C-alpha positions as CSV (number, residue, x, y, z in Angstrom):
1,M,6.2,-2.3,1.1
2,H,9.2,-0.1,-0.2
3,Y,11.5,1.1,-3.5
4,F,14.3,0.2,-2.3
5,H,15.9,-3.1,-4.1
6,Y,18.7,-4.6,-5.5
7,K,19.7,-5.3,-9.1
8,E,21.9,-7.7,-9.5
9,E,24.6,-6.6,-6.8
10,D,23.4,-3.2,-6.6
11,L,20.6,-1.6,-4.6
12,Y,18.2,0.8,-6.2
13,C,16.1,3.4,-5.4
14,E,13.4,3.0,-7.7
15,E,15.1,3.1,-11.1
16,V,18.2,4.8,-9.8
17,P,21.1,3.3,-9.0
18,I,22.1,4.6,-5.3
19,A,25.7,4.3,-6.1
20,T,25.1,7.3,-9.2
21,I,23.9,9.6,-6.6
22,A,26.3,9.5,-4.3
23,D,28.5,9.8,-7.3
24,R,26.7,12.9,-8.0
25,V,25.8,14.6,-5.2
26,G,28.8,13.5,-2.4
27,T,28.2,11.8,0.8
28,P,26.0,11.5,3.2
29,F,23.3,11.7,2.2
30,Y,19.3,11.1,2.7
31,L,17.2,9.1,0.0
32,Y,13.9,9.0,0.0
33,S,11.3,7.2,-2.9
34,H,8.4,9.7,-4.2
35,R,6.7,5.9,-5.7
36,T,7.0,4.8,-1.7
37,L,6.3,7.7,-0.2
38,V,3.2,8.0,-2.5
39,R,2.3,4.5,-1.6
40,H,1.9,4.6,2.0
41,F,-0.1,8.3,1.5
42,K,-2.7,6.5,0.0
43,A,-3.1,2.9,1.8
44,F,-3.1,4.9,4.6
45,D,-5.9,7.3,3.3
46,S,-7.3,4.6,1.1
47,G,-9.1,2.8,4.7
48,F,-11.4,5.7,5.4
49,E,-13.0,6.0,2.3
50,E,-16.6,5.6,4.0
51,I,-16.1,8.3,6.5
52,R,-15.8,11.6,6.8
53,H,-12.0,12.0,7.4
54,L,-8.9,14.7,7.2
55,V,-5.1,12.5,7.2
56,C,-3.2,15.4,8.6
57,Y,0.3,14.3,8.0
58,S,2.4,14.4,11.0
59,V,5.8,17.4,10.0
60,K,7.9,16.7,12.7
61,A,8.6,13.0,11.1
62,N,10.1,14.2,8.0
63,S,9.5,18.5,7.5
64,N,11.0,18.7,4.1
65,V,9.4,21.0,1.8
66,A,9.3,18.6,-1.2
67,L,7.7,15.7,0.7
68,L,5.1,17.7,2.4
69,R,4.0,19.2,-1.3
70,I,3.9,15.2,-2.2
71,F,0.9,14.9,0.3
72,V,-0.9,18.0,-0.1
73,N,-1.1,17.5,-3.6
74,L,-2.8,13.8,-2.5
75,G,-5.1,15.7,-0.3
76,A,-3.5,15.7,3.1
77,G,-4.0,18.0,5.6
78,L,-1.3,19.0,7.9
79,D,-0.1,18.3,11.7
80,V,2.3,21.4,13.2
81,V,4.0,22.0,16.5
82,S,5.8,24.9,16.1
83,G,6.0,28.1,14.0
84,G,8.8,26.8,12.0
85,E,6.2,23.7,10.8
86,L,3.6,26.0,10.2
87,F,6.1,27.7,7.7
88,R,7.5,24.9,6.4
89,A,3.3,24.1,6.4
90,L,2.4,27.4,4.3
91,K,4.9,26.8,2.1
92,S,4.1,24.0,0.9
93,G,0.9,25.0,-0.8
94,V,-1.7,23.5,2.5
95,D,-4.8,24.9,2.8
96,P,-4.4,26.5,6.1
97,K,-8.1,24.7,6.8
98,K,-6.4,21.5,7.1
99,V,-3.9,22.4,9.4
100,V,-3.9,21.4,13.0
101,F,-1.6,22.9,15.6
102,S,-0.5,20.6,18.4
103,G,2.5,21.0,20.9
104,V,2.3,21.7,24.9
105,G,4.4,25.2,24.9
106,K,2.4,27.6,21.8
107,T,4.2,31.2,22.5
108,E,2.0,34.3,21.7
109,Q,4.0,34.8,18.4
110,E,3.3,31.4,17.3
111,I,-0.7,31.1,18.2
112,E,-1.0,35.0,16.5
113,Y,0.9,33.6,13.4
114,A,-1.5,30.4,13.4
115,L,-4.6,33.1,14.1
116,N,-3.4,35.1,11.1
117,S,-2.6,31.9,8.9
118,G,-6.5,30.6,9.5
119,I,-5.8,27.0,10.6
120,L,-8.5,24.7,10.8
121,M,-8.0,24.1,14.8
122,F,-5.2,24.4,17.7
123,N,-5.0,21.3,19.8
124,V,-4.8,22.8,23.3
125,E,-3.2,20.5,25.8
126,S,-3.6,23.2,29.1
127,S,-5.5,26.0,31.0
128,Q,-3.5,28.2,30.8
129,E,-2.8,28.2,27.5
130,L,-6.6,28.1,26.5
131,V,-6.3,31.4,28.4
132,R,-3.2,32.7,26.3
133,I,-5.2,31.7,22.8
134,D,-8.2,33.1,24.3
135,E,-6.8,36.4,24.8
136,M,-4.4,36.5,21.4
137,A,-8.3,36.1,19.2
138,K,-9.1,39.1,21.5
139,R,-6.1,41.6,20.4
140,L,-7.1,40.2,17.2
141,D,-10.7,40.3,17.2
142,M,-11.8,37.1,16.2
143,R,-12.7,33.6,18.1
144,A,-10.2,30.8,18.1
145,P,-11.2,27.5,16.9
146,V,-10.0,24.6,19.1
147,A,-9.9,21.0,20.4
148,I,-8.6,19.5,23.9
149,R,-6.1,16.9,23.9
150,I,-7.4,14.3,26.2
151,N,-4.4,12.4,28.1
152,P,-6.7,8.9,28.2
153,D,-4.5,7.6,30.5
154,I,-3.9,4.3,28.3
155,D,-0.2,1.9,28.2
156,P,0.6,2.3,24.2
157,K,3.3,-0.2,25.0
158,T,5.9,2.0,23.2
159,H,9.2,3.2,24.0
160,P,9.3,5.4,27.2
161,Y,10.6,8.2,25.2
162,V,7.4,8.5,22.5
163,A,4.4,7.4,25.0
164,T,1.8,10.6,25.8
165,G,-1.3,9.1,26.4
166,L,-0.1,7.9,30.2
167,M,-0.8,10.1,33.4
168,E,2.9,10.5,33.8
169,N,3.5,12.4,30.6
170,K,3.5,16.3,30.0
171,F,0.7,15.7,27.2
172,G,-3.1,16.6,27.4
173,I,-5.5,17.2,30.3
174,D,-6.2,14.6,32.4
175,F,-9.1,12.4,31.6
176,K,-10.7,12.9,34.4
177,L,-10.3,16.4,34.2
178,A,-11.7,16.6,30.8
179,M,-15.3,17.9,31.9
180,K,-14.3,20.8,33.8
181,E,-11.8,21.9,31.0
182,Y,-14.2,22.0,27.9
183,T,-16.7,24.0,30.5
184,F,-14.0,26.4,31.1
185,A,-13.6,26.5,27.6
186,K,-17.2,27.2,26.8
187,G,-17.0,30.2,28.8
188,L,-14.1,31.8,27.4
189,P,-15.2,35.0,24.6
190,H,-12.9,34.3,21.8
191,I,-12.8,30.0,22.0
192,E,-14.7,28.6,19.4
193,I,-15.1,24.7,20.4
194,I,-15.1,22.8,17.8
195,G,-13.0,19.2,18.8
196,V,-11.9,16.7,20.6
197,D,-7.6,15.5,20.5
198,C,-6.0,12.1,21.7
199,H,-2.3,11.1,20.8
200,I,-1.5,8.4,23.0
201,G,2.4,7.7,21.7
202,S,4.6,6.7,18.6
203,Q,5.7,3.4,17.4
204,L,2.5,1.5,18.3
205,I,2.4,-2.2,16.9
206,E,-1.2,-2.9,18.4
207,L,-4.3,-2.0,18.0
208,Q,-6.2,-2.6,21.1
209,P,-4.2,1.1,22.4
210,F,-5.8,2.9,19.7
211,V,-9.2,1.3,20.0
212,E,-9.5,1.9,23.9
213,A,-8.6,5.1,23.6
214,L,-10.9,6.0,21.0
215,R,-13.7,4.2,23.6
216,R,-12.8,6.5,26.2
217,V,-12.9,9.8,23.6
218,K,-16.5,8.7,22.9
219,E,-17.8,7.9,26.4
220,L,-16.3,12.1,27.1
221,I,-18.2,13.6,24.2
222,H,-21.4,11.4,24.5
223,D,-21.4,13.8,28.1
224,L,-20.1,16.7,26.6
225,G,-23.4,16.3,24.2
226,Q,-25.4,16.5,26.7
227,R,-24.2,19.4,28.4
228,G,-24.5,21.2,24.9
229,I,-21.0,21.3,23.8
230,E,-21.1,19.8,20.5
231,I,-18.2,18.2,18.4
232,Q,-17.3,18.4,14.7
233,Y,-13.5,16.8,14.8
234,L,-12.2,13.8,16.7
235,D,-8.3,13.9,16.4
236,L,-7.4,10.6,16.9
237,G,-3.6,12.0,16.0
238,G,-1.1,9.0,14.6
239,G,1.4,6.7,16.1
240,L,0.9,3.6,13.9
241,G,4.1,1.5,14.2
242,I,6.8,0.3,11.3
243,T,8.9,-2.1,10.7
244,Y,12.9,-1.7,11.9
245,K,13.6,-5.1,12.2
246,D,11.2,-7.6,13.5
247,E,7.9,-5.7,14.5
248,I,5.0,-6.6,12.6
249,P,2.6,-4.1,13.5
250,P,-0.6,-3.8,11.9
251,H,-1.3,-2.9,8.4
252,P,-3.0,0.5,7.9
253,T,-5.9,-1.2,6.7
254,E,-6.0,-3.5,9.6
255,Y,-5.9,0.0,12.1
256,A,-8.8,1.9,9.7
257,K,-11.2,-1.3,9.7
258,A,-10.8,-1.1,13.5
259,I,-11.3,2.6,14.0
260,V,-14.2,2.8,11.4
261,E,-16.0,-0.3,13.4
262,E,-15.4,1.4,16.8
263,A,-16.4,4.6,14.7
264,S,-19.7,3.3,12.8
265,D,-21.9,5.4,15.3
266,L,-20.2,8.9,15.4
267,D,-21.1,11.6,13.2
268,Y,-18.3,14.1,13.1
269,T,-15.1,14.3,10.8
270,L,-12.4,11.8,12.6
271,I,-8.7,13.5,11.9
272,F,-5.1,11.3,12.3
273,E,-1.8,12.5,12.0
274,P,0.1,9.8,10.6
275,G,4.0,10.7,10.4
276,R,6.2,7.7,10.6
277,V,4.3,4.9,9.3
278,I,4.3,7.5,6.0
279,V,7.9,8.2,5.5
280,G,9.9,5.7,7.8
281,N,10.5,3.2,5.1
282,A,11.0,6.1,2.2
283,G,13.7,7.1,2.8
284,I,17.0,5.7,3.7
285,L,20.6,7.3,5.4
286,V,23.4,6.9,2.4
287,T,26.8,6.8,3.9
288,R,30.8,5.8,3.4
289,V,32.9,3.8,5.0
290,L,36.0,6.1,6.0
291,Y,38.0,3.2,7.9
292,T,37.8,0.1,9.4
293,K,39.4,-1.2,12.7
294,E,40.3,-4.0,15.1
295,T,40.7,-3.9,18.5
296,G,41.2,-7.5,19.8
297,E,37.7,-7.1,21.2
298,K,35.8,-5.7,18.6
299,N,35.3,-4.8,14.7
300,F,34.5,-1.3,13.9
301,V,33.1,0.3,10.6
302,I,33.8,4.0,10.9
303,I,31.5,5.7,8.6
304,D,31.4,9.3,7.3
305,A,27.6,10.0,8.7
306,A,27.2,10.3,12.5
307,M,24.5,10.6,15.7
308,N,24.0,14.5,14.3
309,D,22.5,13.2,11.1
310,L,20.8,10.3,12.4
311,I,20.1,10.0,16.6
312,R,17.7,7.7,16.7
313,P,20.1,4.1,17.5
314,S,22.1,6.5,20.4
315,Y,19.2,8.6,21.6
316,Y,16.4,5.6,21.6
317,G,18.8,2.4,20.9
318,S,16.7,1.6,18.3
319,F,17.6,-0.5,15.2
320,Q,18.2,1.1,11.6
321,G,18.9,-1.8,9.0
322,I,22.5,-1.9,7.4
323,L,23.2,-3.0,4.1
324,P,25.7,-2.7,1.5
325,V,25.3,-0.2,-1.5
326,T,27.0,-2.7,-3.3
327,K,27.0,-6.0,-2.7
328,G,30.4,-8.2,-2.8
329,E,32.4,-11.1,-1.2
330,E,30.3,-13.0,1.2
331,E,32.6,-13.2,4.4
332,K,30.4,-11.5,7.2
333,I,31.4,-10.3,10.6
334,I,30.4,-9.3,14.0
335,A,31.2,-5.3,14.0
336,D,30.0,-1.5,15.7
337,V,28.9,0.9,12.7
338,V,30.2,4.1,14.5
339,G,30.4,7.5,13.0
340,P,33.4,10.4,13.2
341,I,32.0,12.3,16.6
342,C,33.5,12.1,19.6
343,E,30.9,10.7,21.8
344,S,30.9,6.6,22.9
345,G,27.2,6.9,22.0
346,D,27.6,7.8,18.0
347,F,26.9,4.1,16.4
348,M,24.5,3.1,13.8
349,A,24.5,-0.1,14.8
350,R,26.3,-2.5,17.6
351,N,27.5,-5.9,18.1
352,R,26.3,-6.5,14.1
353,R,26.4,-9.6,11.9
354,M,27.0,-7.7,8.4
355,P,29.5,-7.9,5.3
356,K,32.8,-7.0,6.1
357,F,33.2,-4.0,4.8
358,K,36.4,-2.0,3.4
359,P,37.0,1.6,2.9
360,G,35.1,3.6,0.2
361,D,32.4,0.8,0.4
362,L,28.4,2.9,0.9
363,V,26.4,2.0,3.2
364,A,22.8,2.4,3.2
365,V,21.3,2.5,6.4
366,M,17.9,1.8,6.7
367,S,14.0,3.1,8.0
368,A,15.5,6.1,8.2
369,G,12.7,8.7,7.0
370,A,11.2,9.7,9.6
371,Y,13.0,11.1,12.4
372,G,16.3,10.9,10.8
373,F,17.3,14.4,9.2
374,S,14.2,16.2,11.2
375,M,16.3,15.6,14.6
376,S,19.2,16.4,13.1
377,S,22.2,18.9,14.8
378,N,25.2,20.6,14.0
379,Y,27.1,19.2,16.6
380,N,30.8,18.4,16.2
381,S,30.5,21.9,13.9
382,R,29.3,19.0,11.1
383,P,27.1,20.5,8.3
384,R,24.1,18.8,8.1
385,I,23.6,16.5,5.3
386,C,21.9,16.6,1.9
387,E,18.6,15.3,0.9
388,V,17.7,13.8,-2.7
389,L,14.5,12.6,-4.2
390,A,14.0,9.7,-6.5
391,R,11.2,9.7,-8.9
392,G,11.3,6.5,-11.8
393,D,14.9,6.5,-13.2
394,R,15.6,10.0,-12.0
395,F,16.6,11.7,-8.8
396,H,16.1,15.3,-7.5
397,L,18.0,17.0,-4.7
398,I,15.6,18.9,-2.6
399,R,17.8,20.2,0.1
400,E,21.5,21.4,-0.6
401,R,24.0,20.0,1.5
402,E,25.4,22.8,4.3
403,S,28.8,24.7,3.8
404,Y,31.4,25.4,6.7
405,D,29.7,29.2,6.1
406,D,26.5,28.4,6.8
407,L,27.6,26.8,10.3
408,V,28.5,30.2,11.7
409,R,25.4,32.1,9.6
410,G,24.2,35.1,12.2
411,E,26.8,34.5,14.3
412,K,28.8,37.6,15.4
413,I,32.0,38.4,16.9
414,P,31.4,41.8,19.5
415,D,33.9,44.4,19.1
416,F,35.0,44.3,22.7
417,L,36.9,41.0,21.6
418,G,38.9,42.9,18.8
């Protein structure tokens, strides 16, 4: 459930008319509902009340520090995949002992930063990474807490770009090699093994892949215990999907029930890394119609937002709902909603039945809270847009719109060019 709703003809975010925000901050912009963010986090977290657990929100889904602060205030930890995300996490006020560092390509600088920050653990994805972390920990005269990410080779039944638990994916250690890898890690003097990590993909809409992955990892943990390797944490990652169009993903409470049942015999802390399921439907992209065009074969609605602002439709072929901010005449047409970028792949919707928009109309692109701004860019030298948080009957600018000066910040023309 989210708190974007119509009052008569006008679309609101909580108690704020979205048109009012557009008049104040301009378009396009991202808009998030505080009430929805809190509701979604609590719905996920409360399902695991009966077991020891830590919910580490996945920063990559949406990394604005204001949103991170909301979750930190609710008791969350954070899952990061880069030094930049760790920097954001620490700026949000999170306890470093609630931070896990994932990702296949951690640099020496990032490892050192994380060690000095005192994070909970690294989720390690290769033998060479283990060696690198051991070397960095030796240099700093400490032991590095690690979990090894296991690839269980389970089909998550999702888009191939966001599947991470198959043998063909770049993530994790082959399940059949896991014991060898843990034995190797045990012999490294500056490595402290504290966990097992497993993440099979994103936007999953079935429970069975999660349960199957947990069963495989439980077998491994049992075998590790018999080898004298005791585990304190089991990180099950994230991946629970949301409704973009007609998907019917399990509710977080159903997910929690299935996991708790399967984990009832385990005596360690479970870590979860939800991202999309928390923020996906808590945010929208608000844009304005610049022009409309008919070619004889197609109708186009040309808006001031583009694929650099929200790349999911172009990159994944994903569905994003299209709603008018102010309802008008009932006439509907079949049209493409496209942006100003010089790419045929610059679209928000194709061959979609929608209101007959006209120049100046405001359009809400729904379900844009996850992997929206965090995947945005300056392609075509377009300044990145602003972000707004609505709470009750007020709204707050939580990221300023970039200026043209921001586009060239840090660039220099060498003297020899005159």
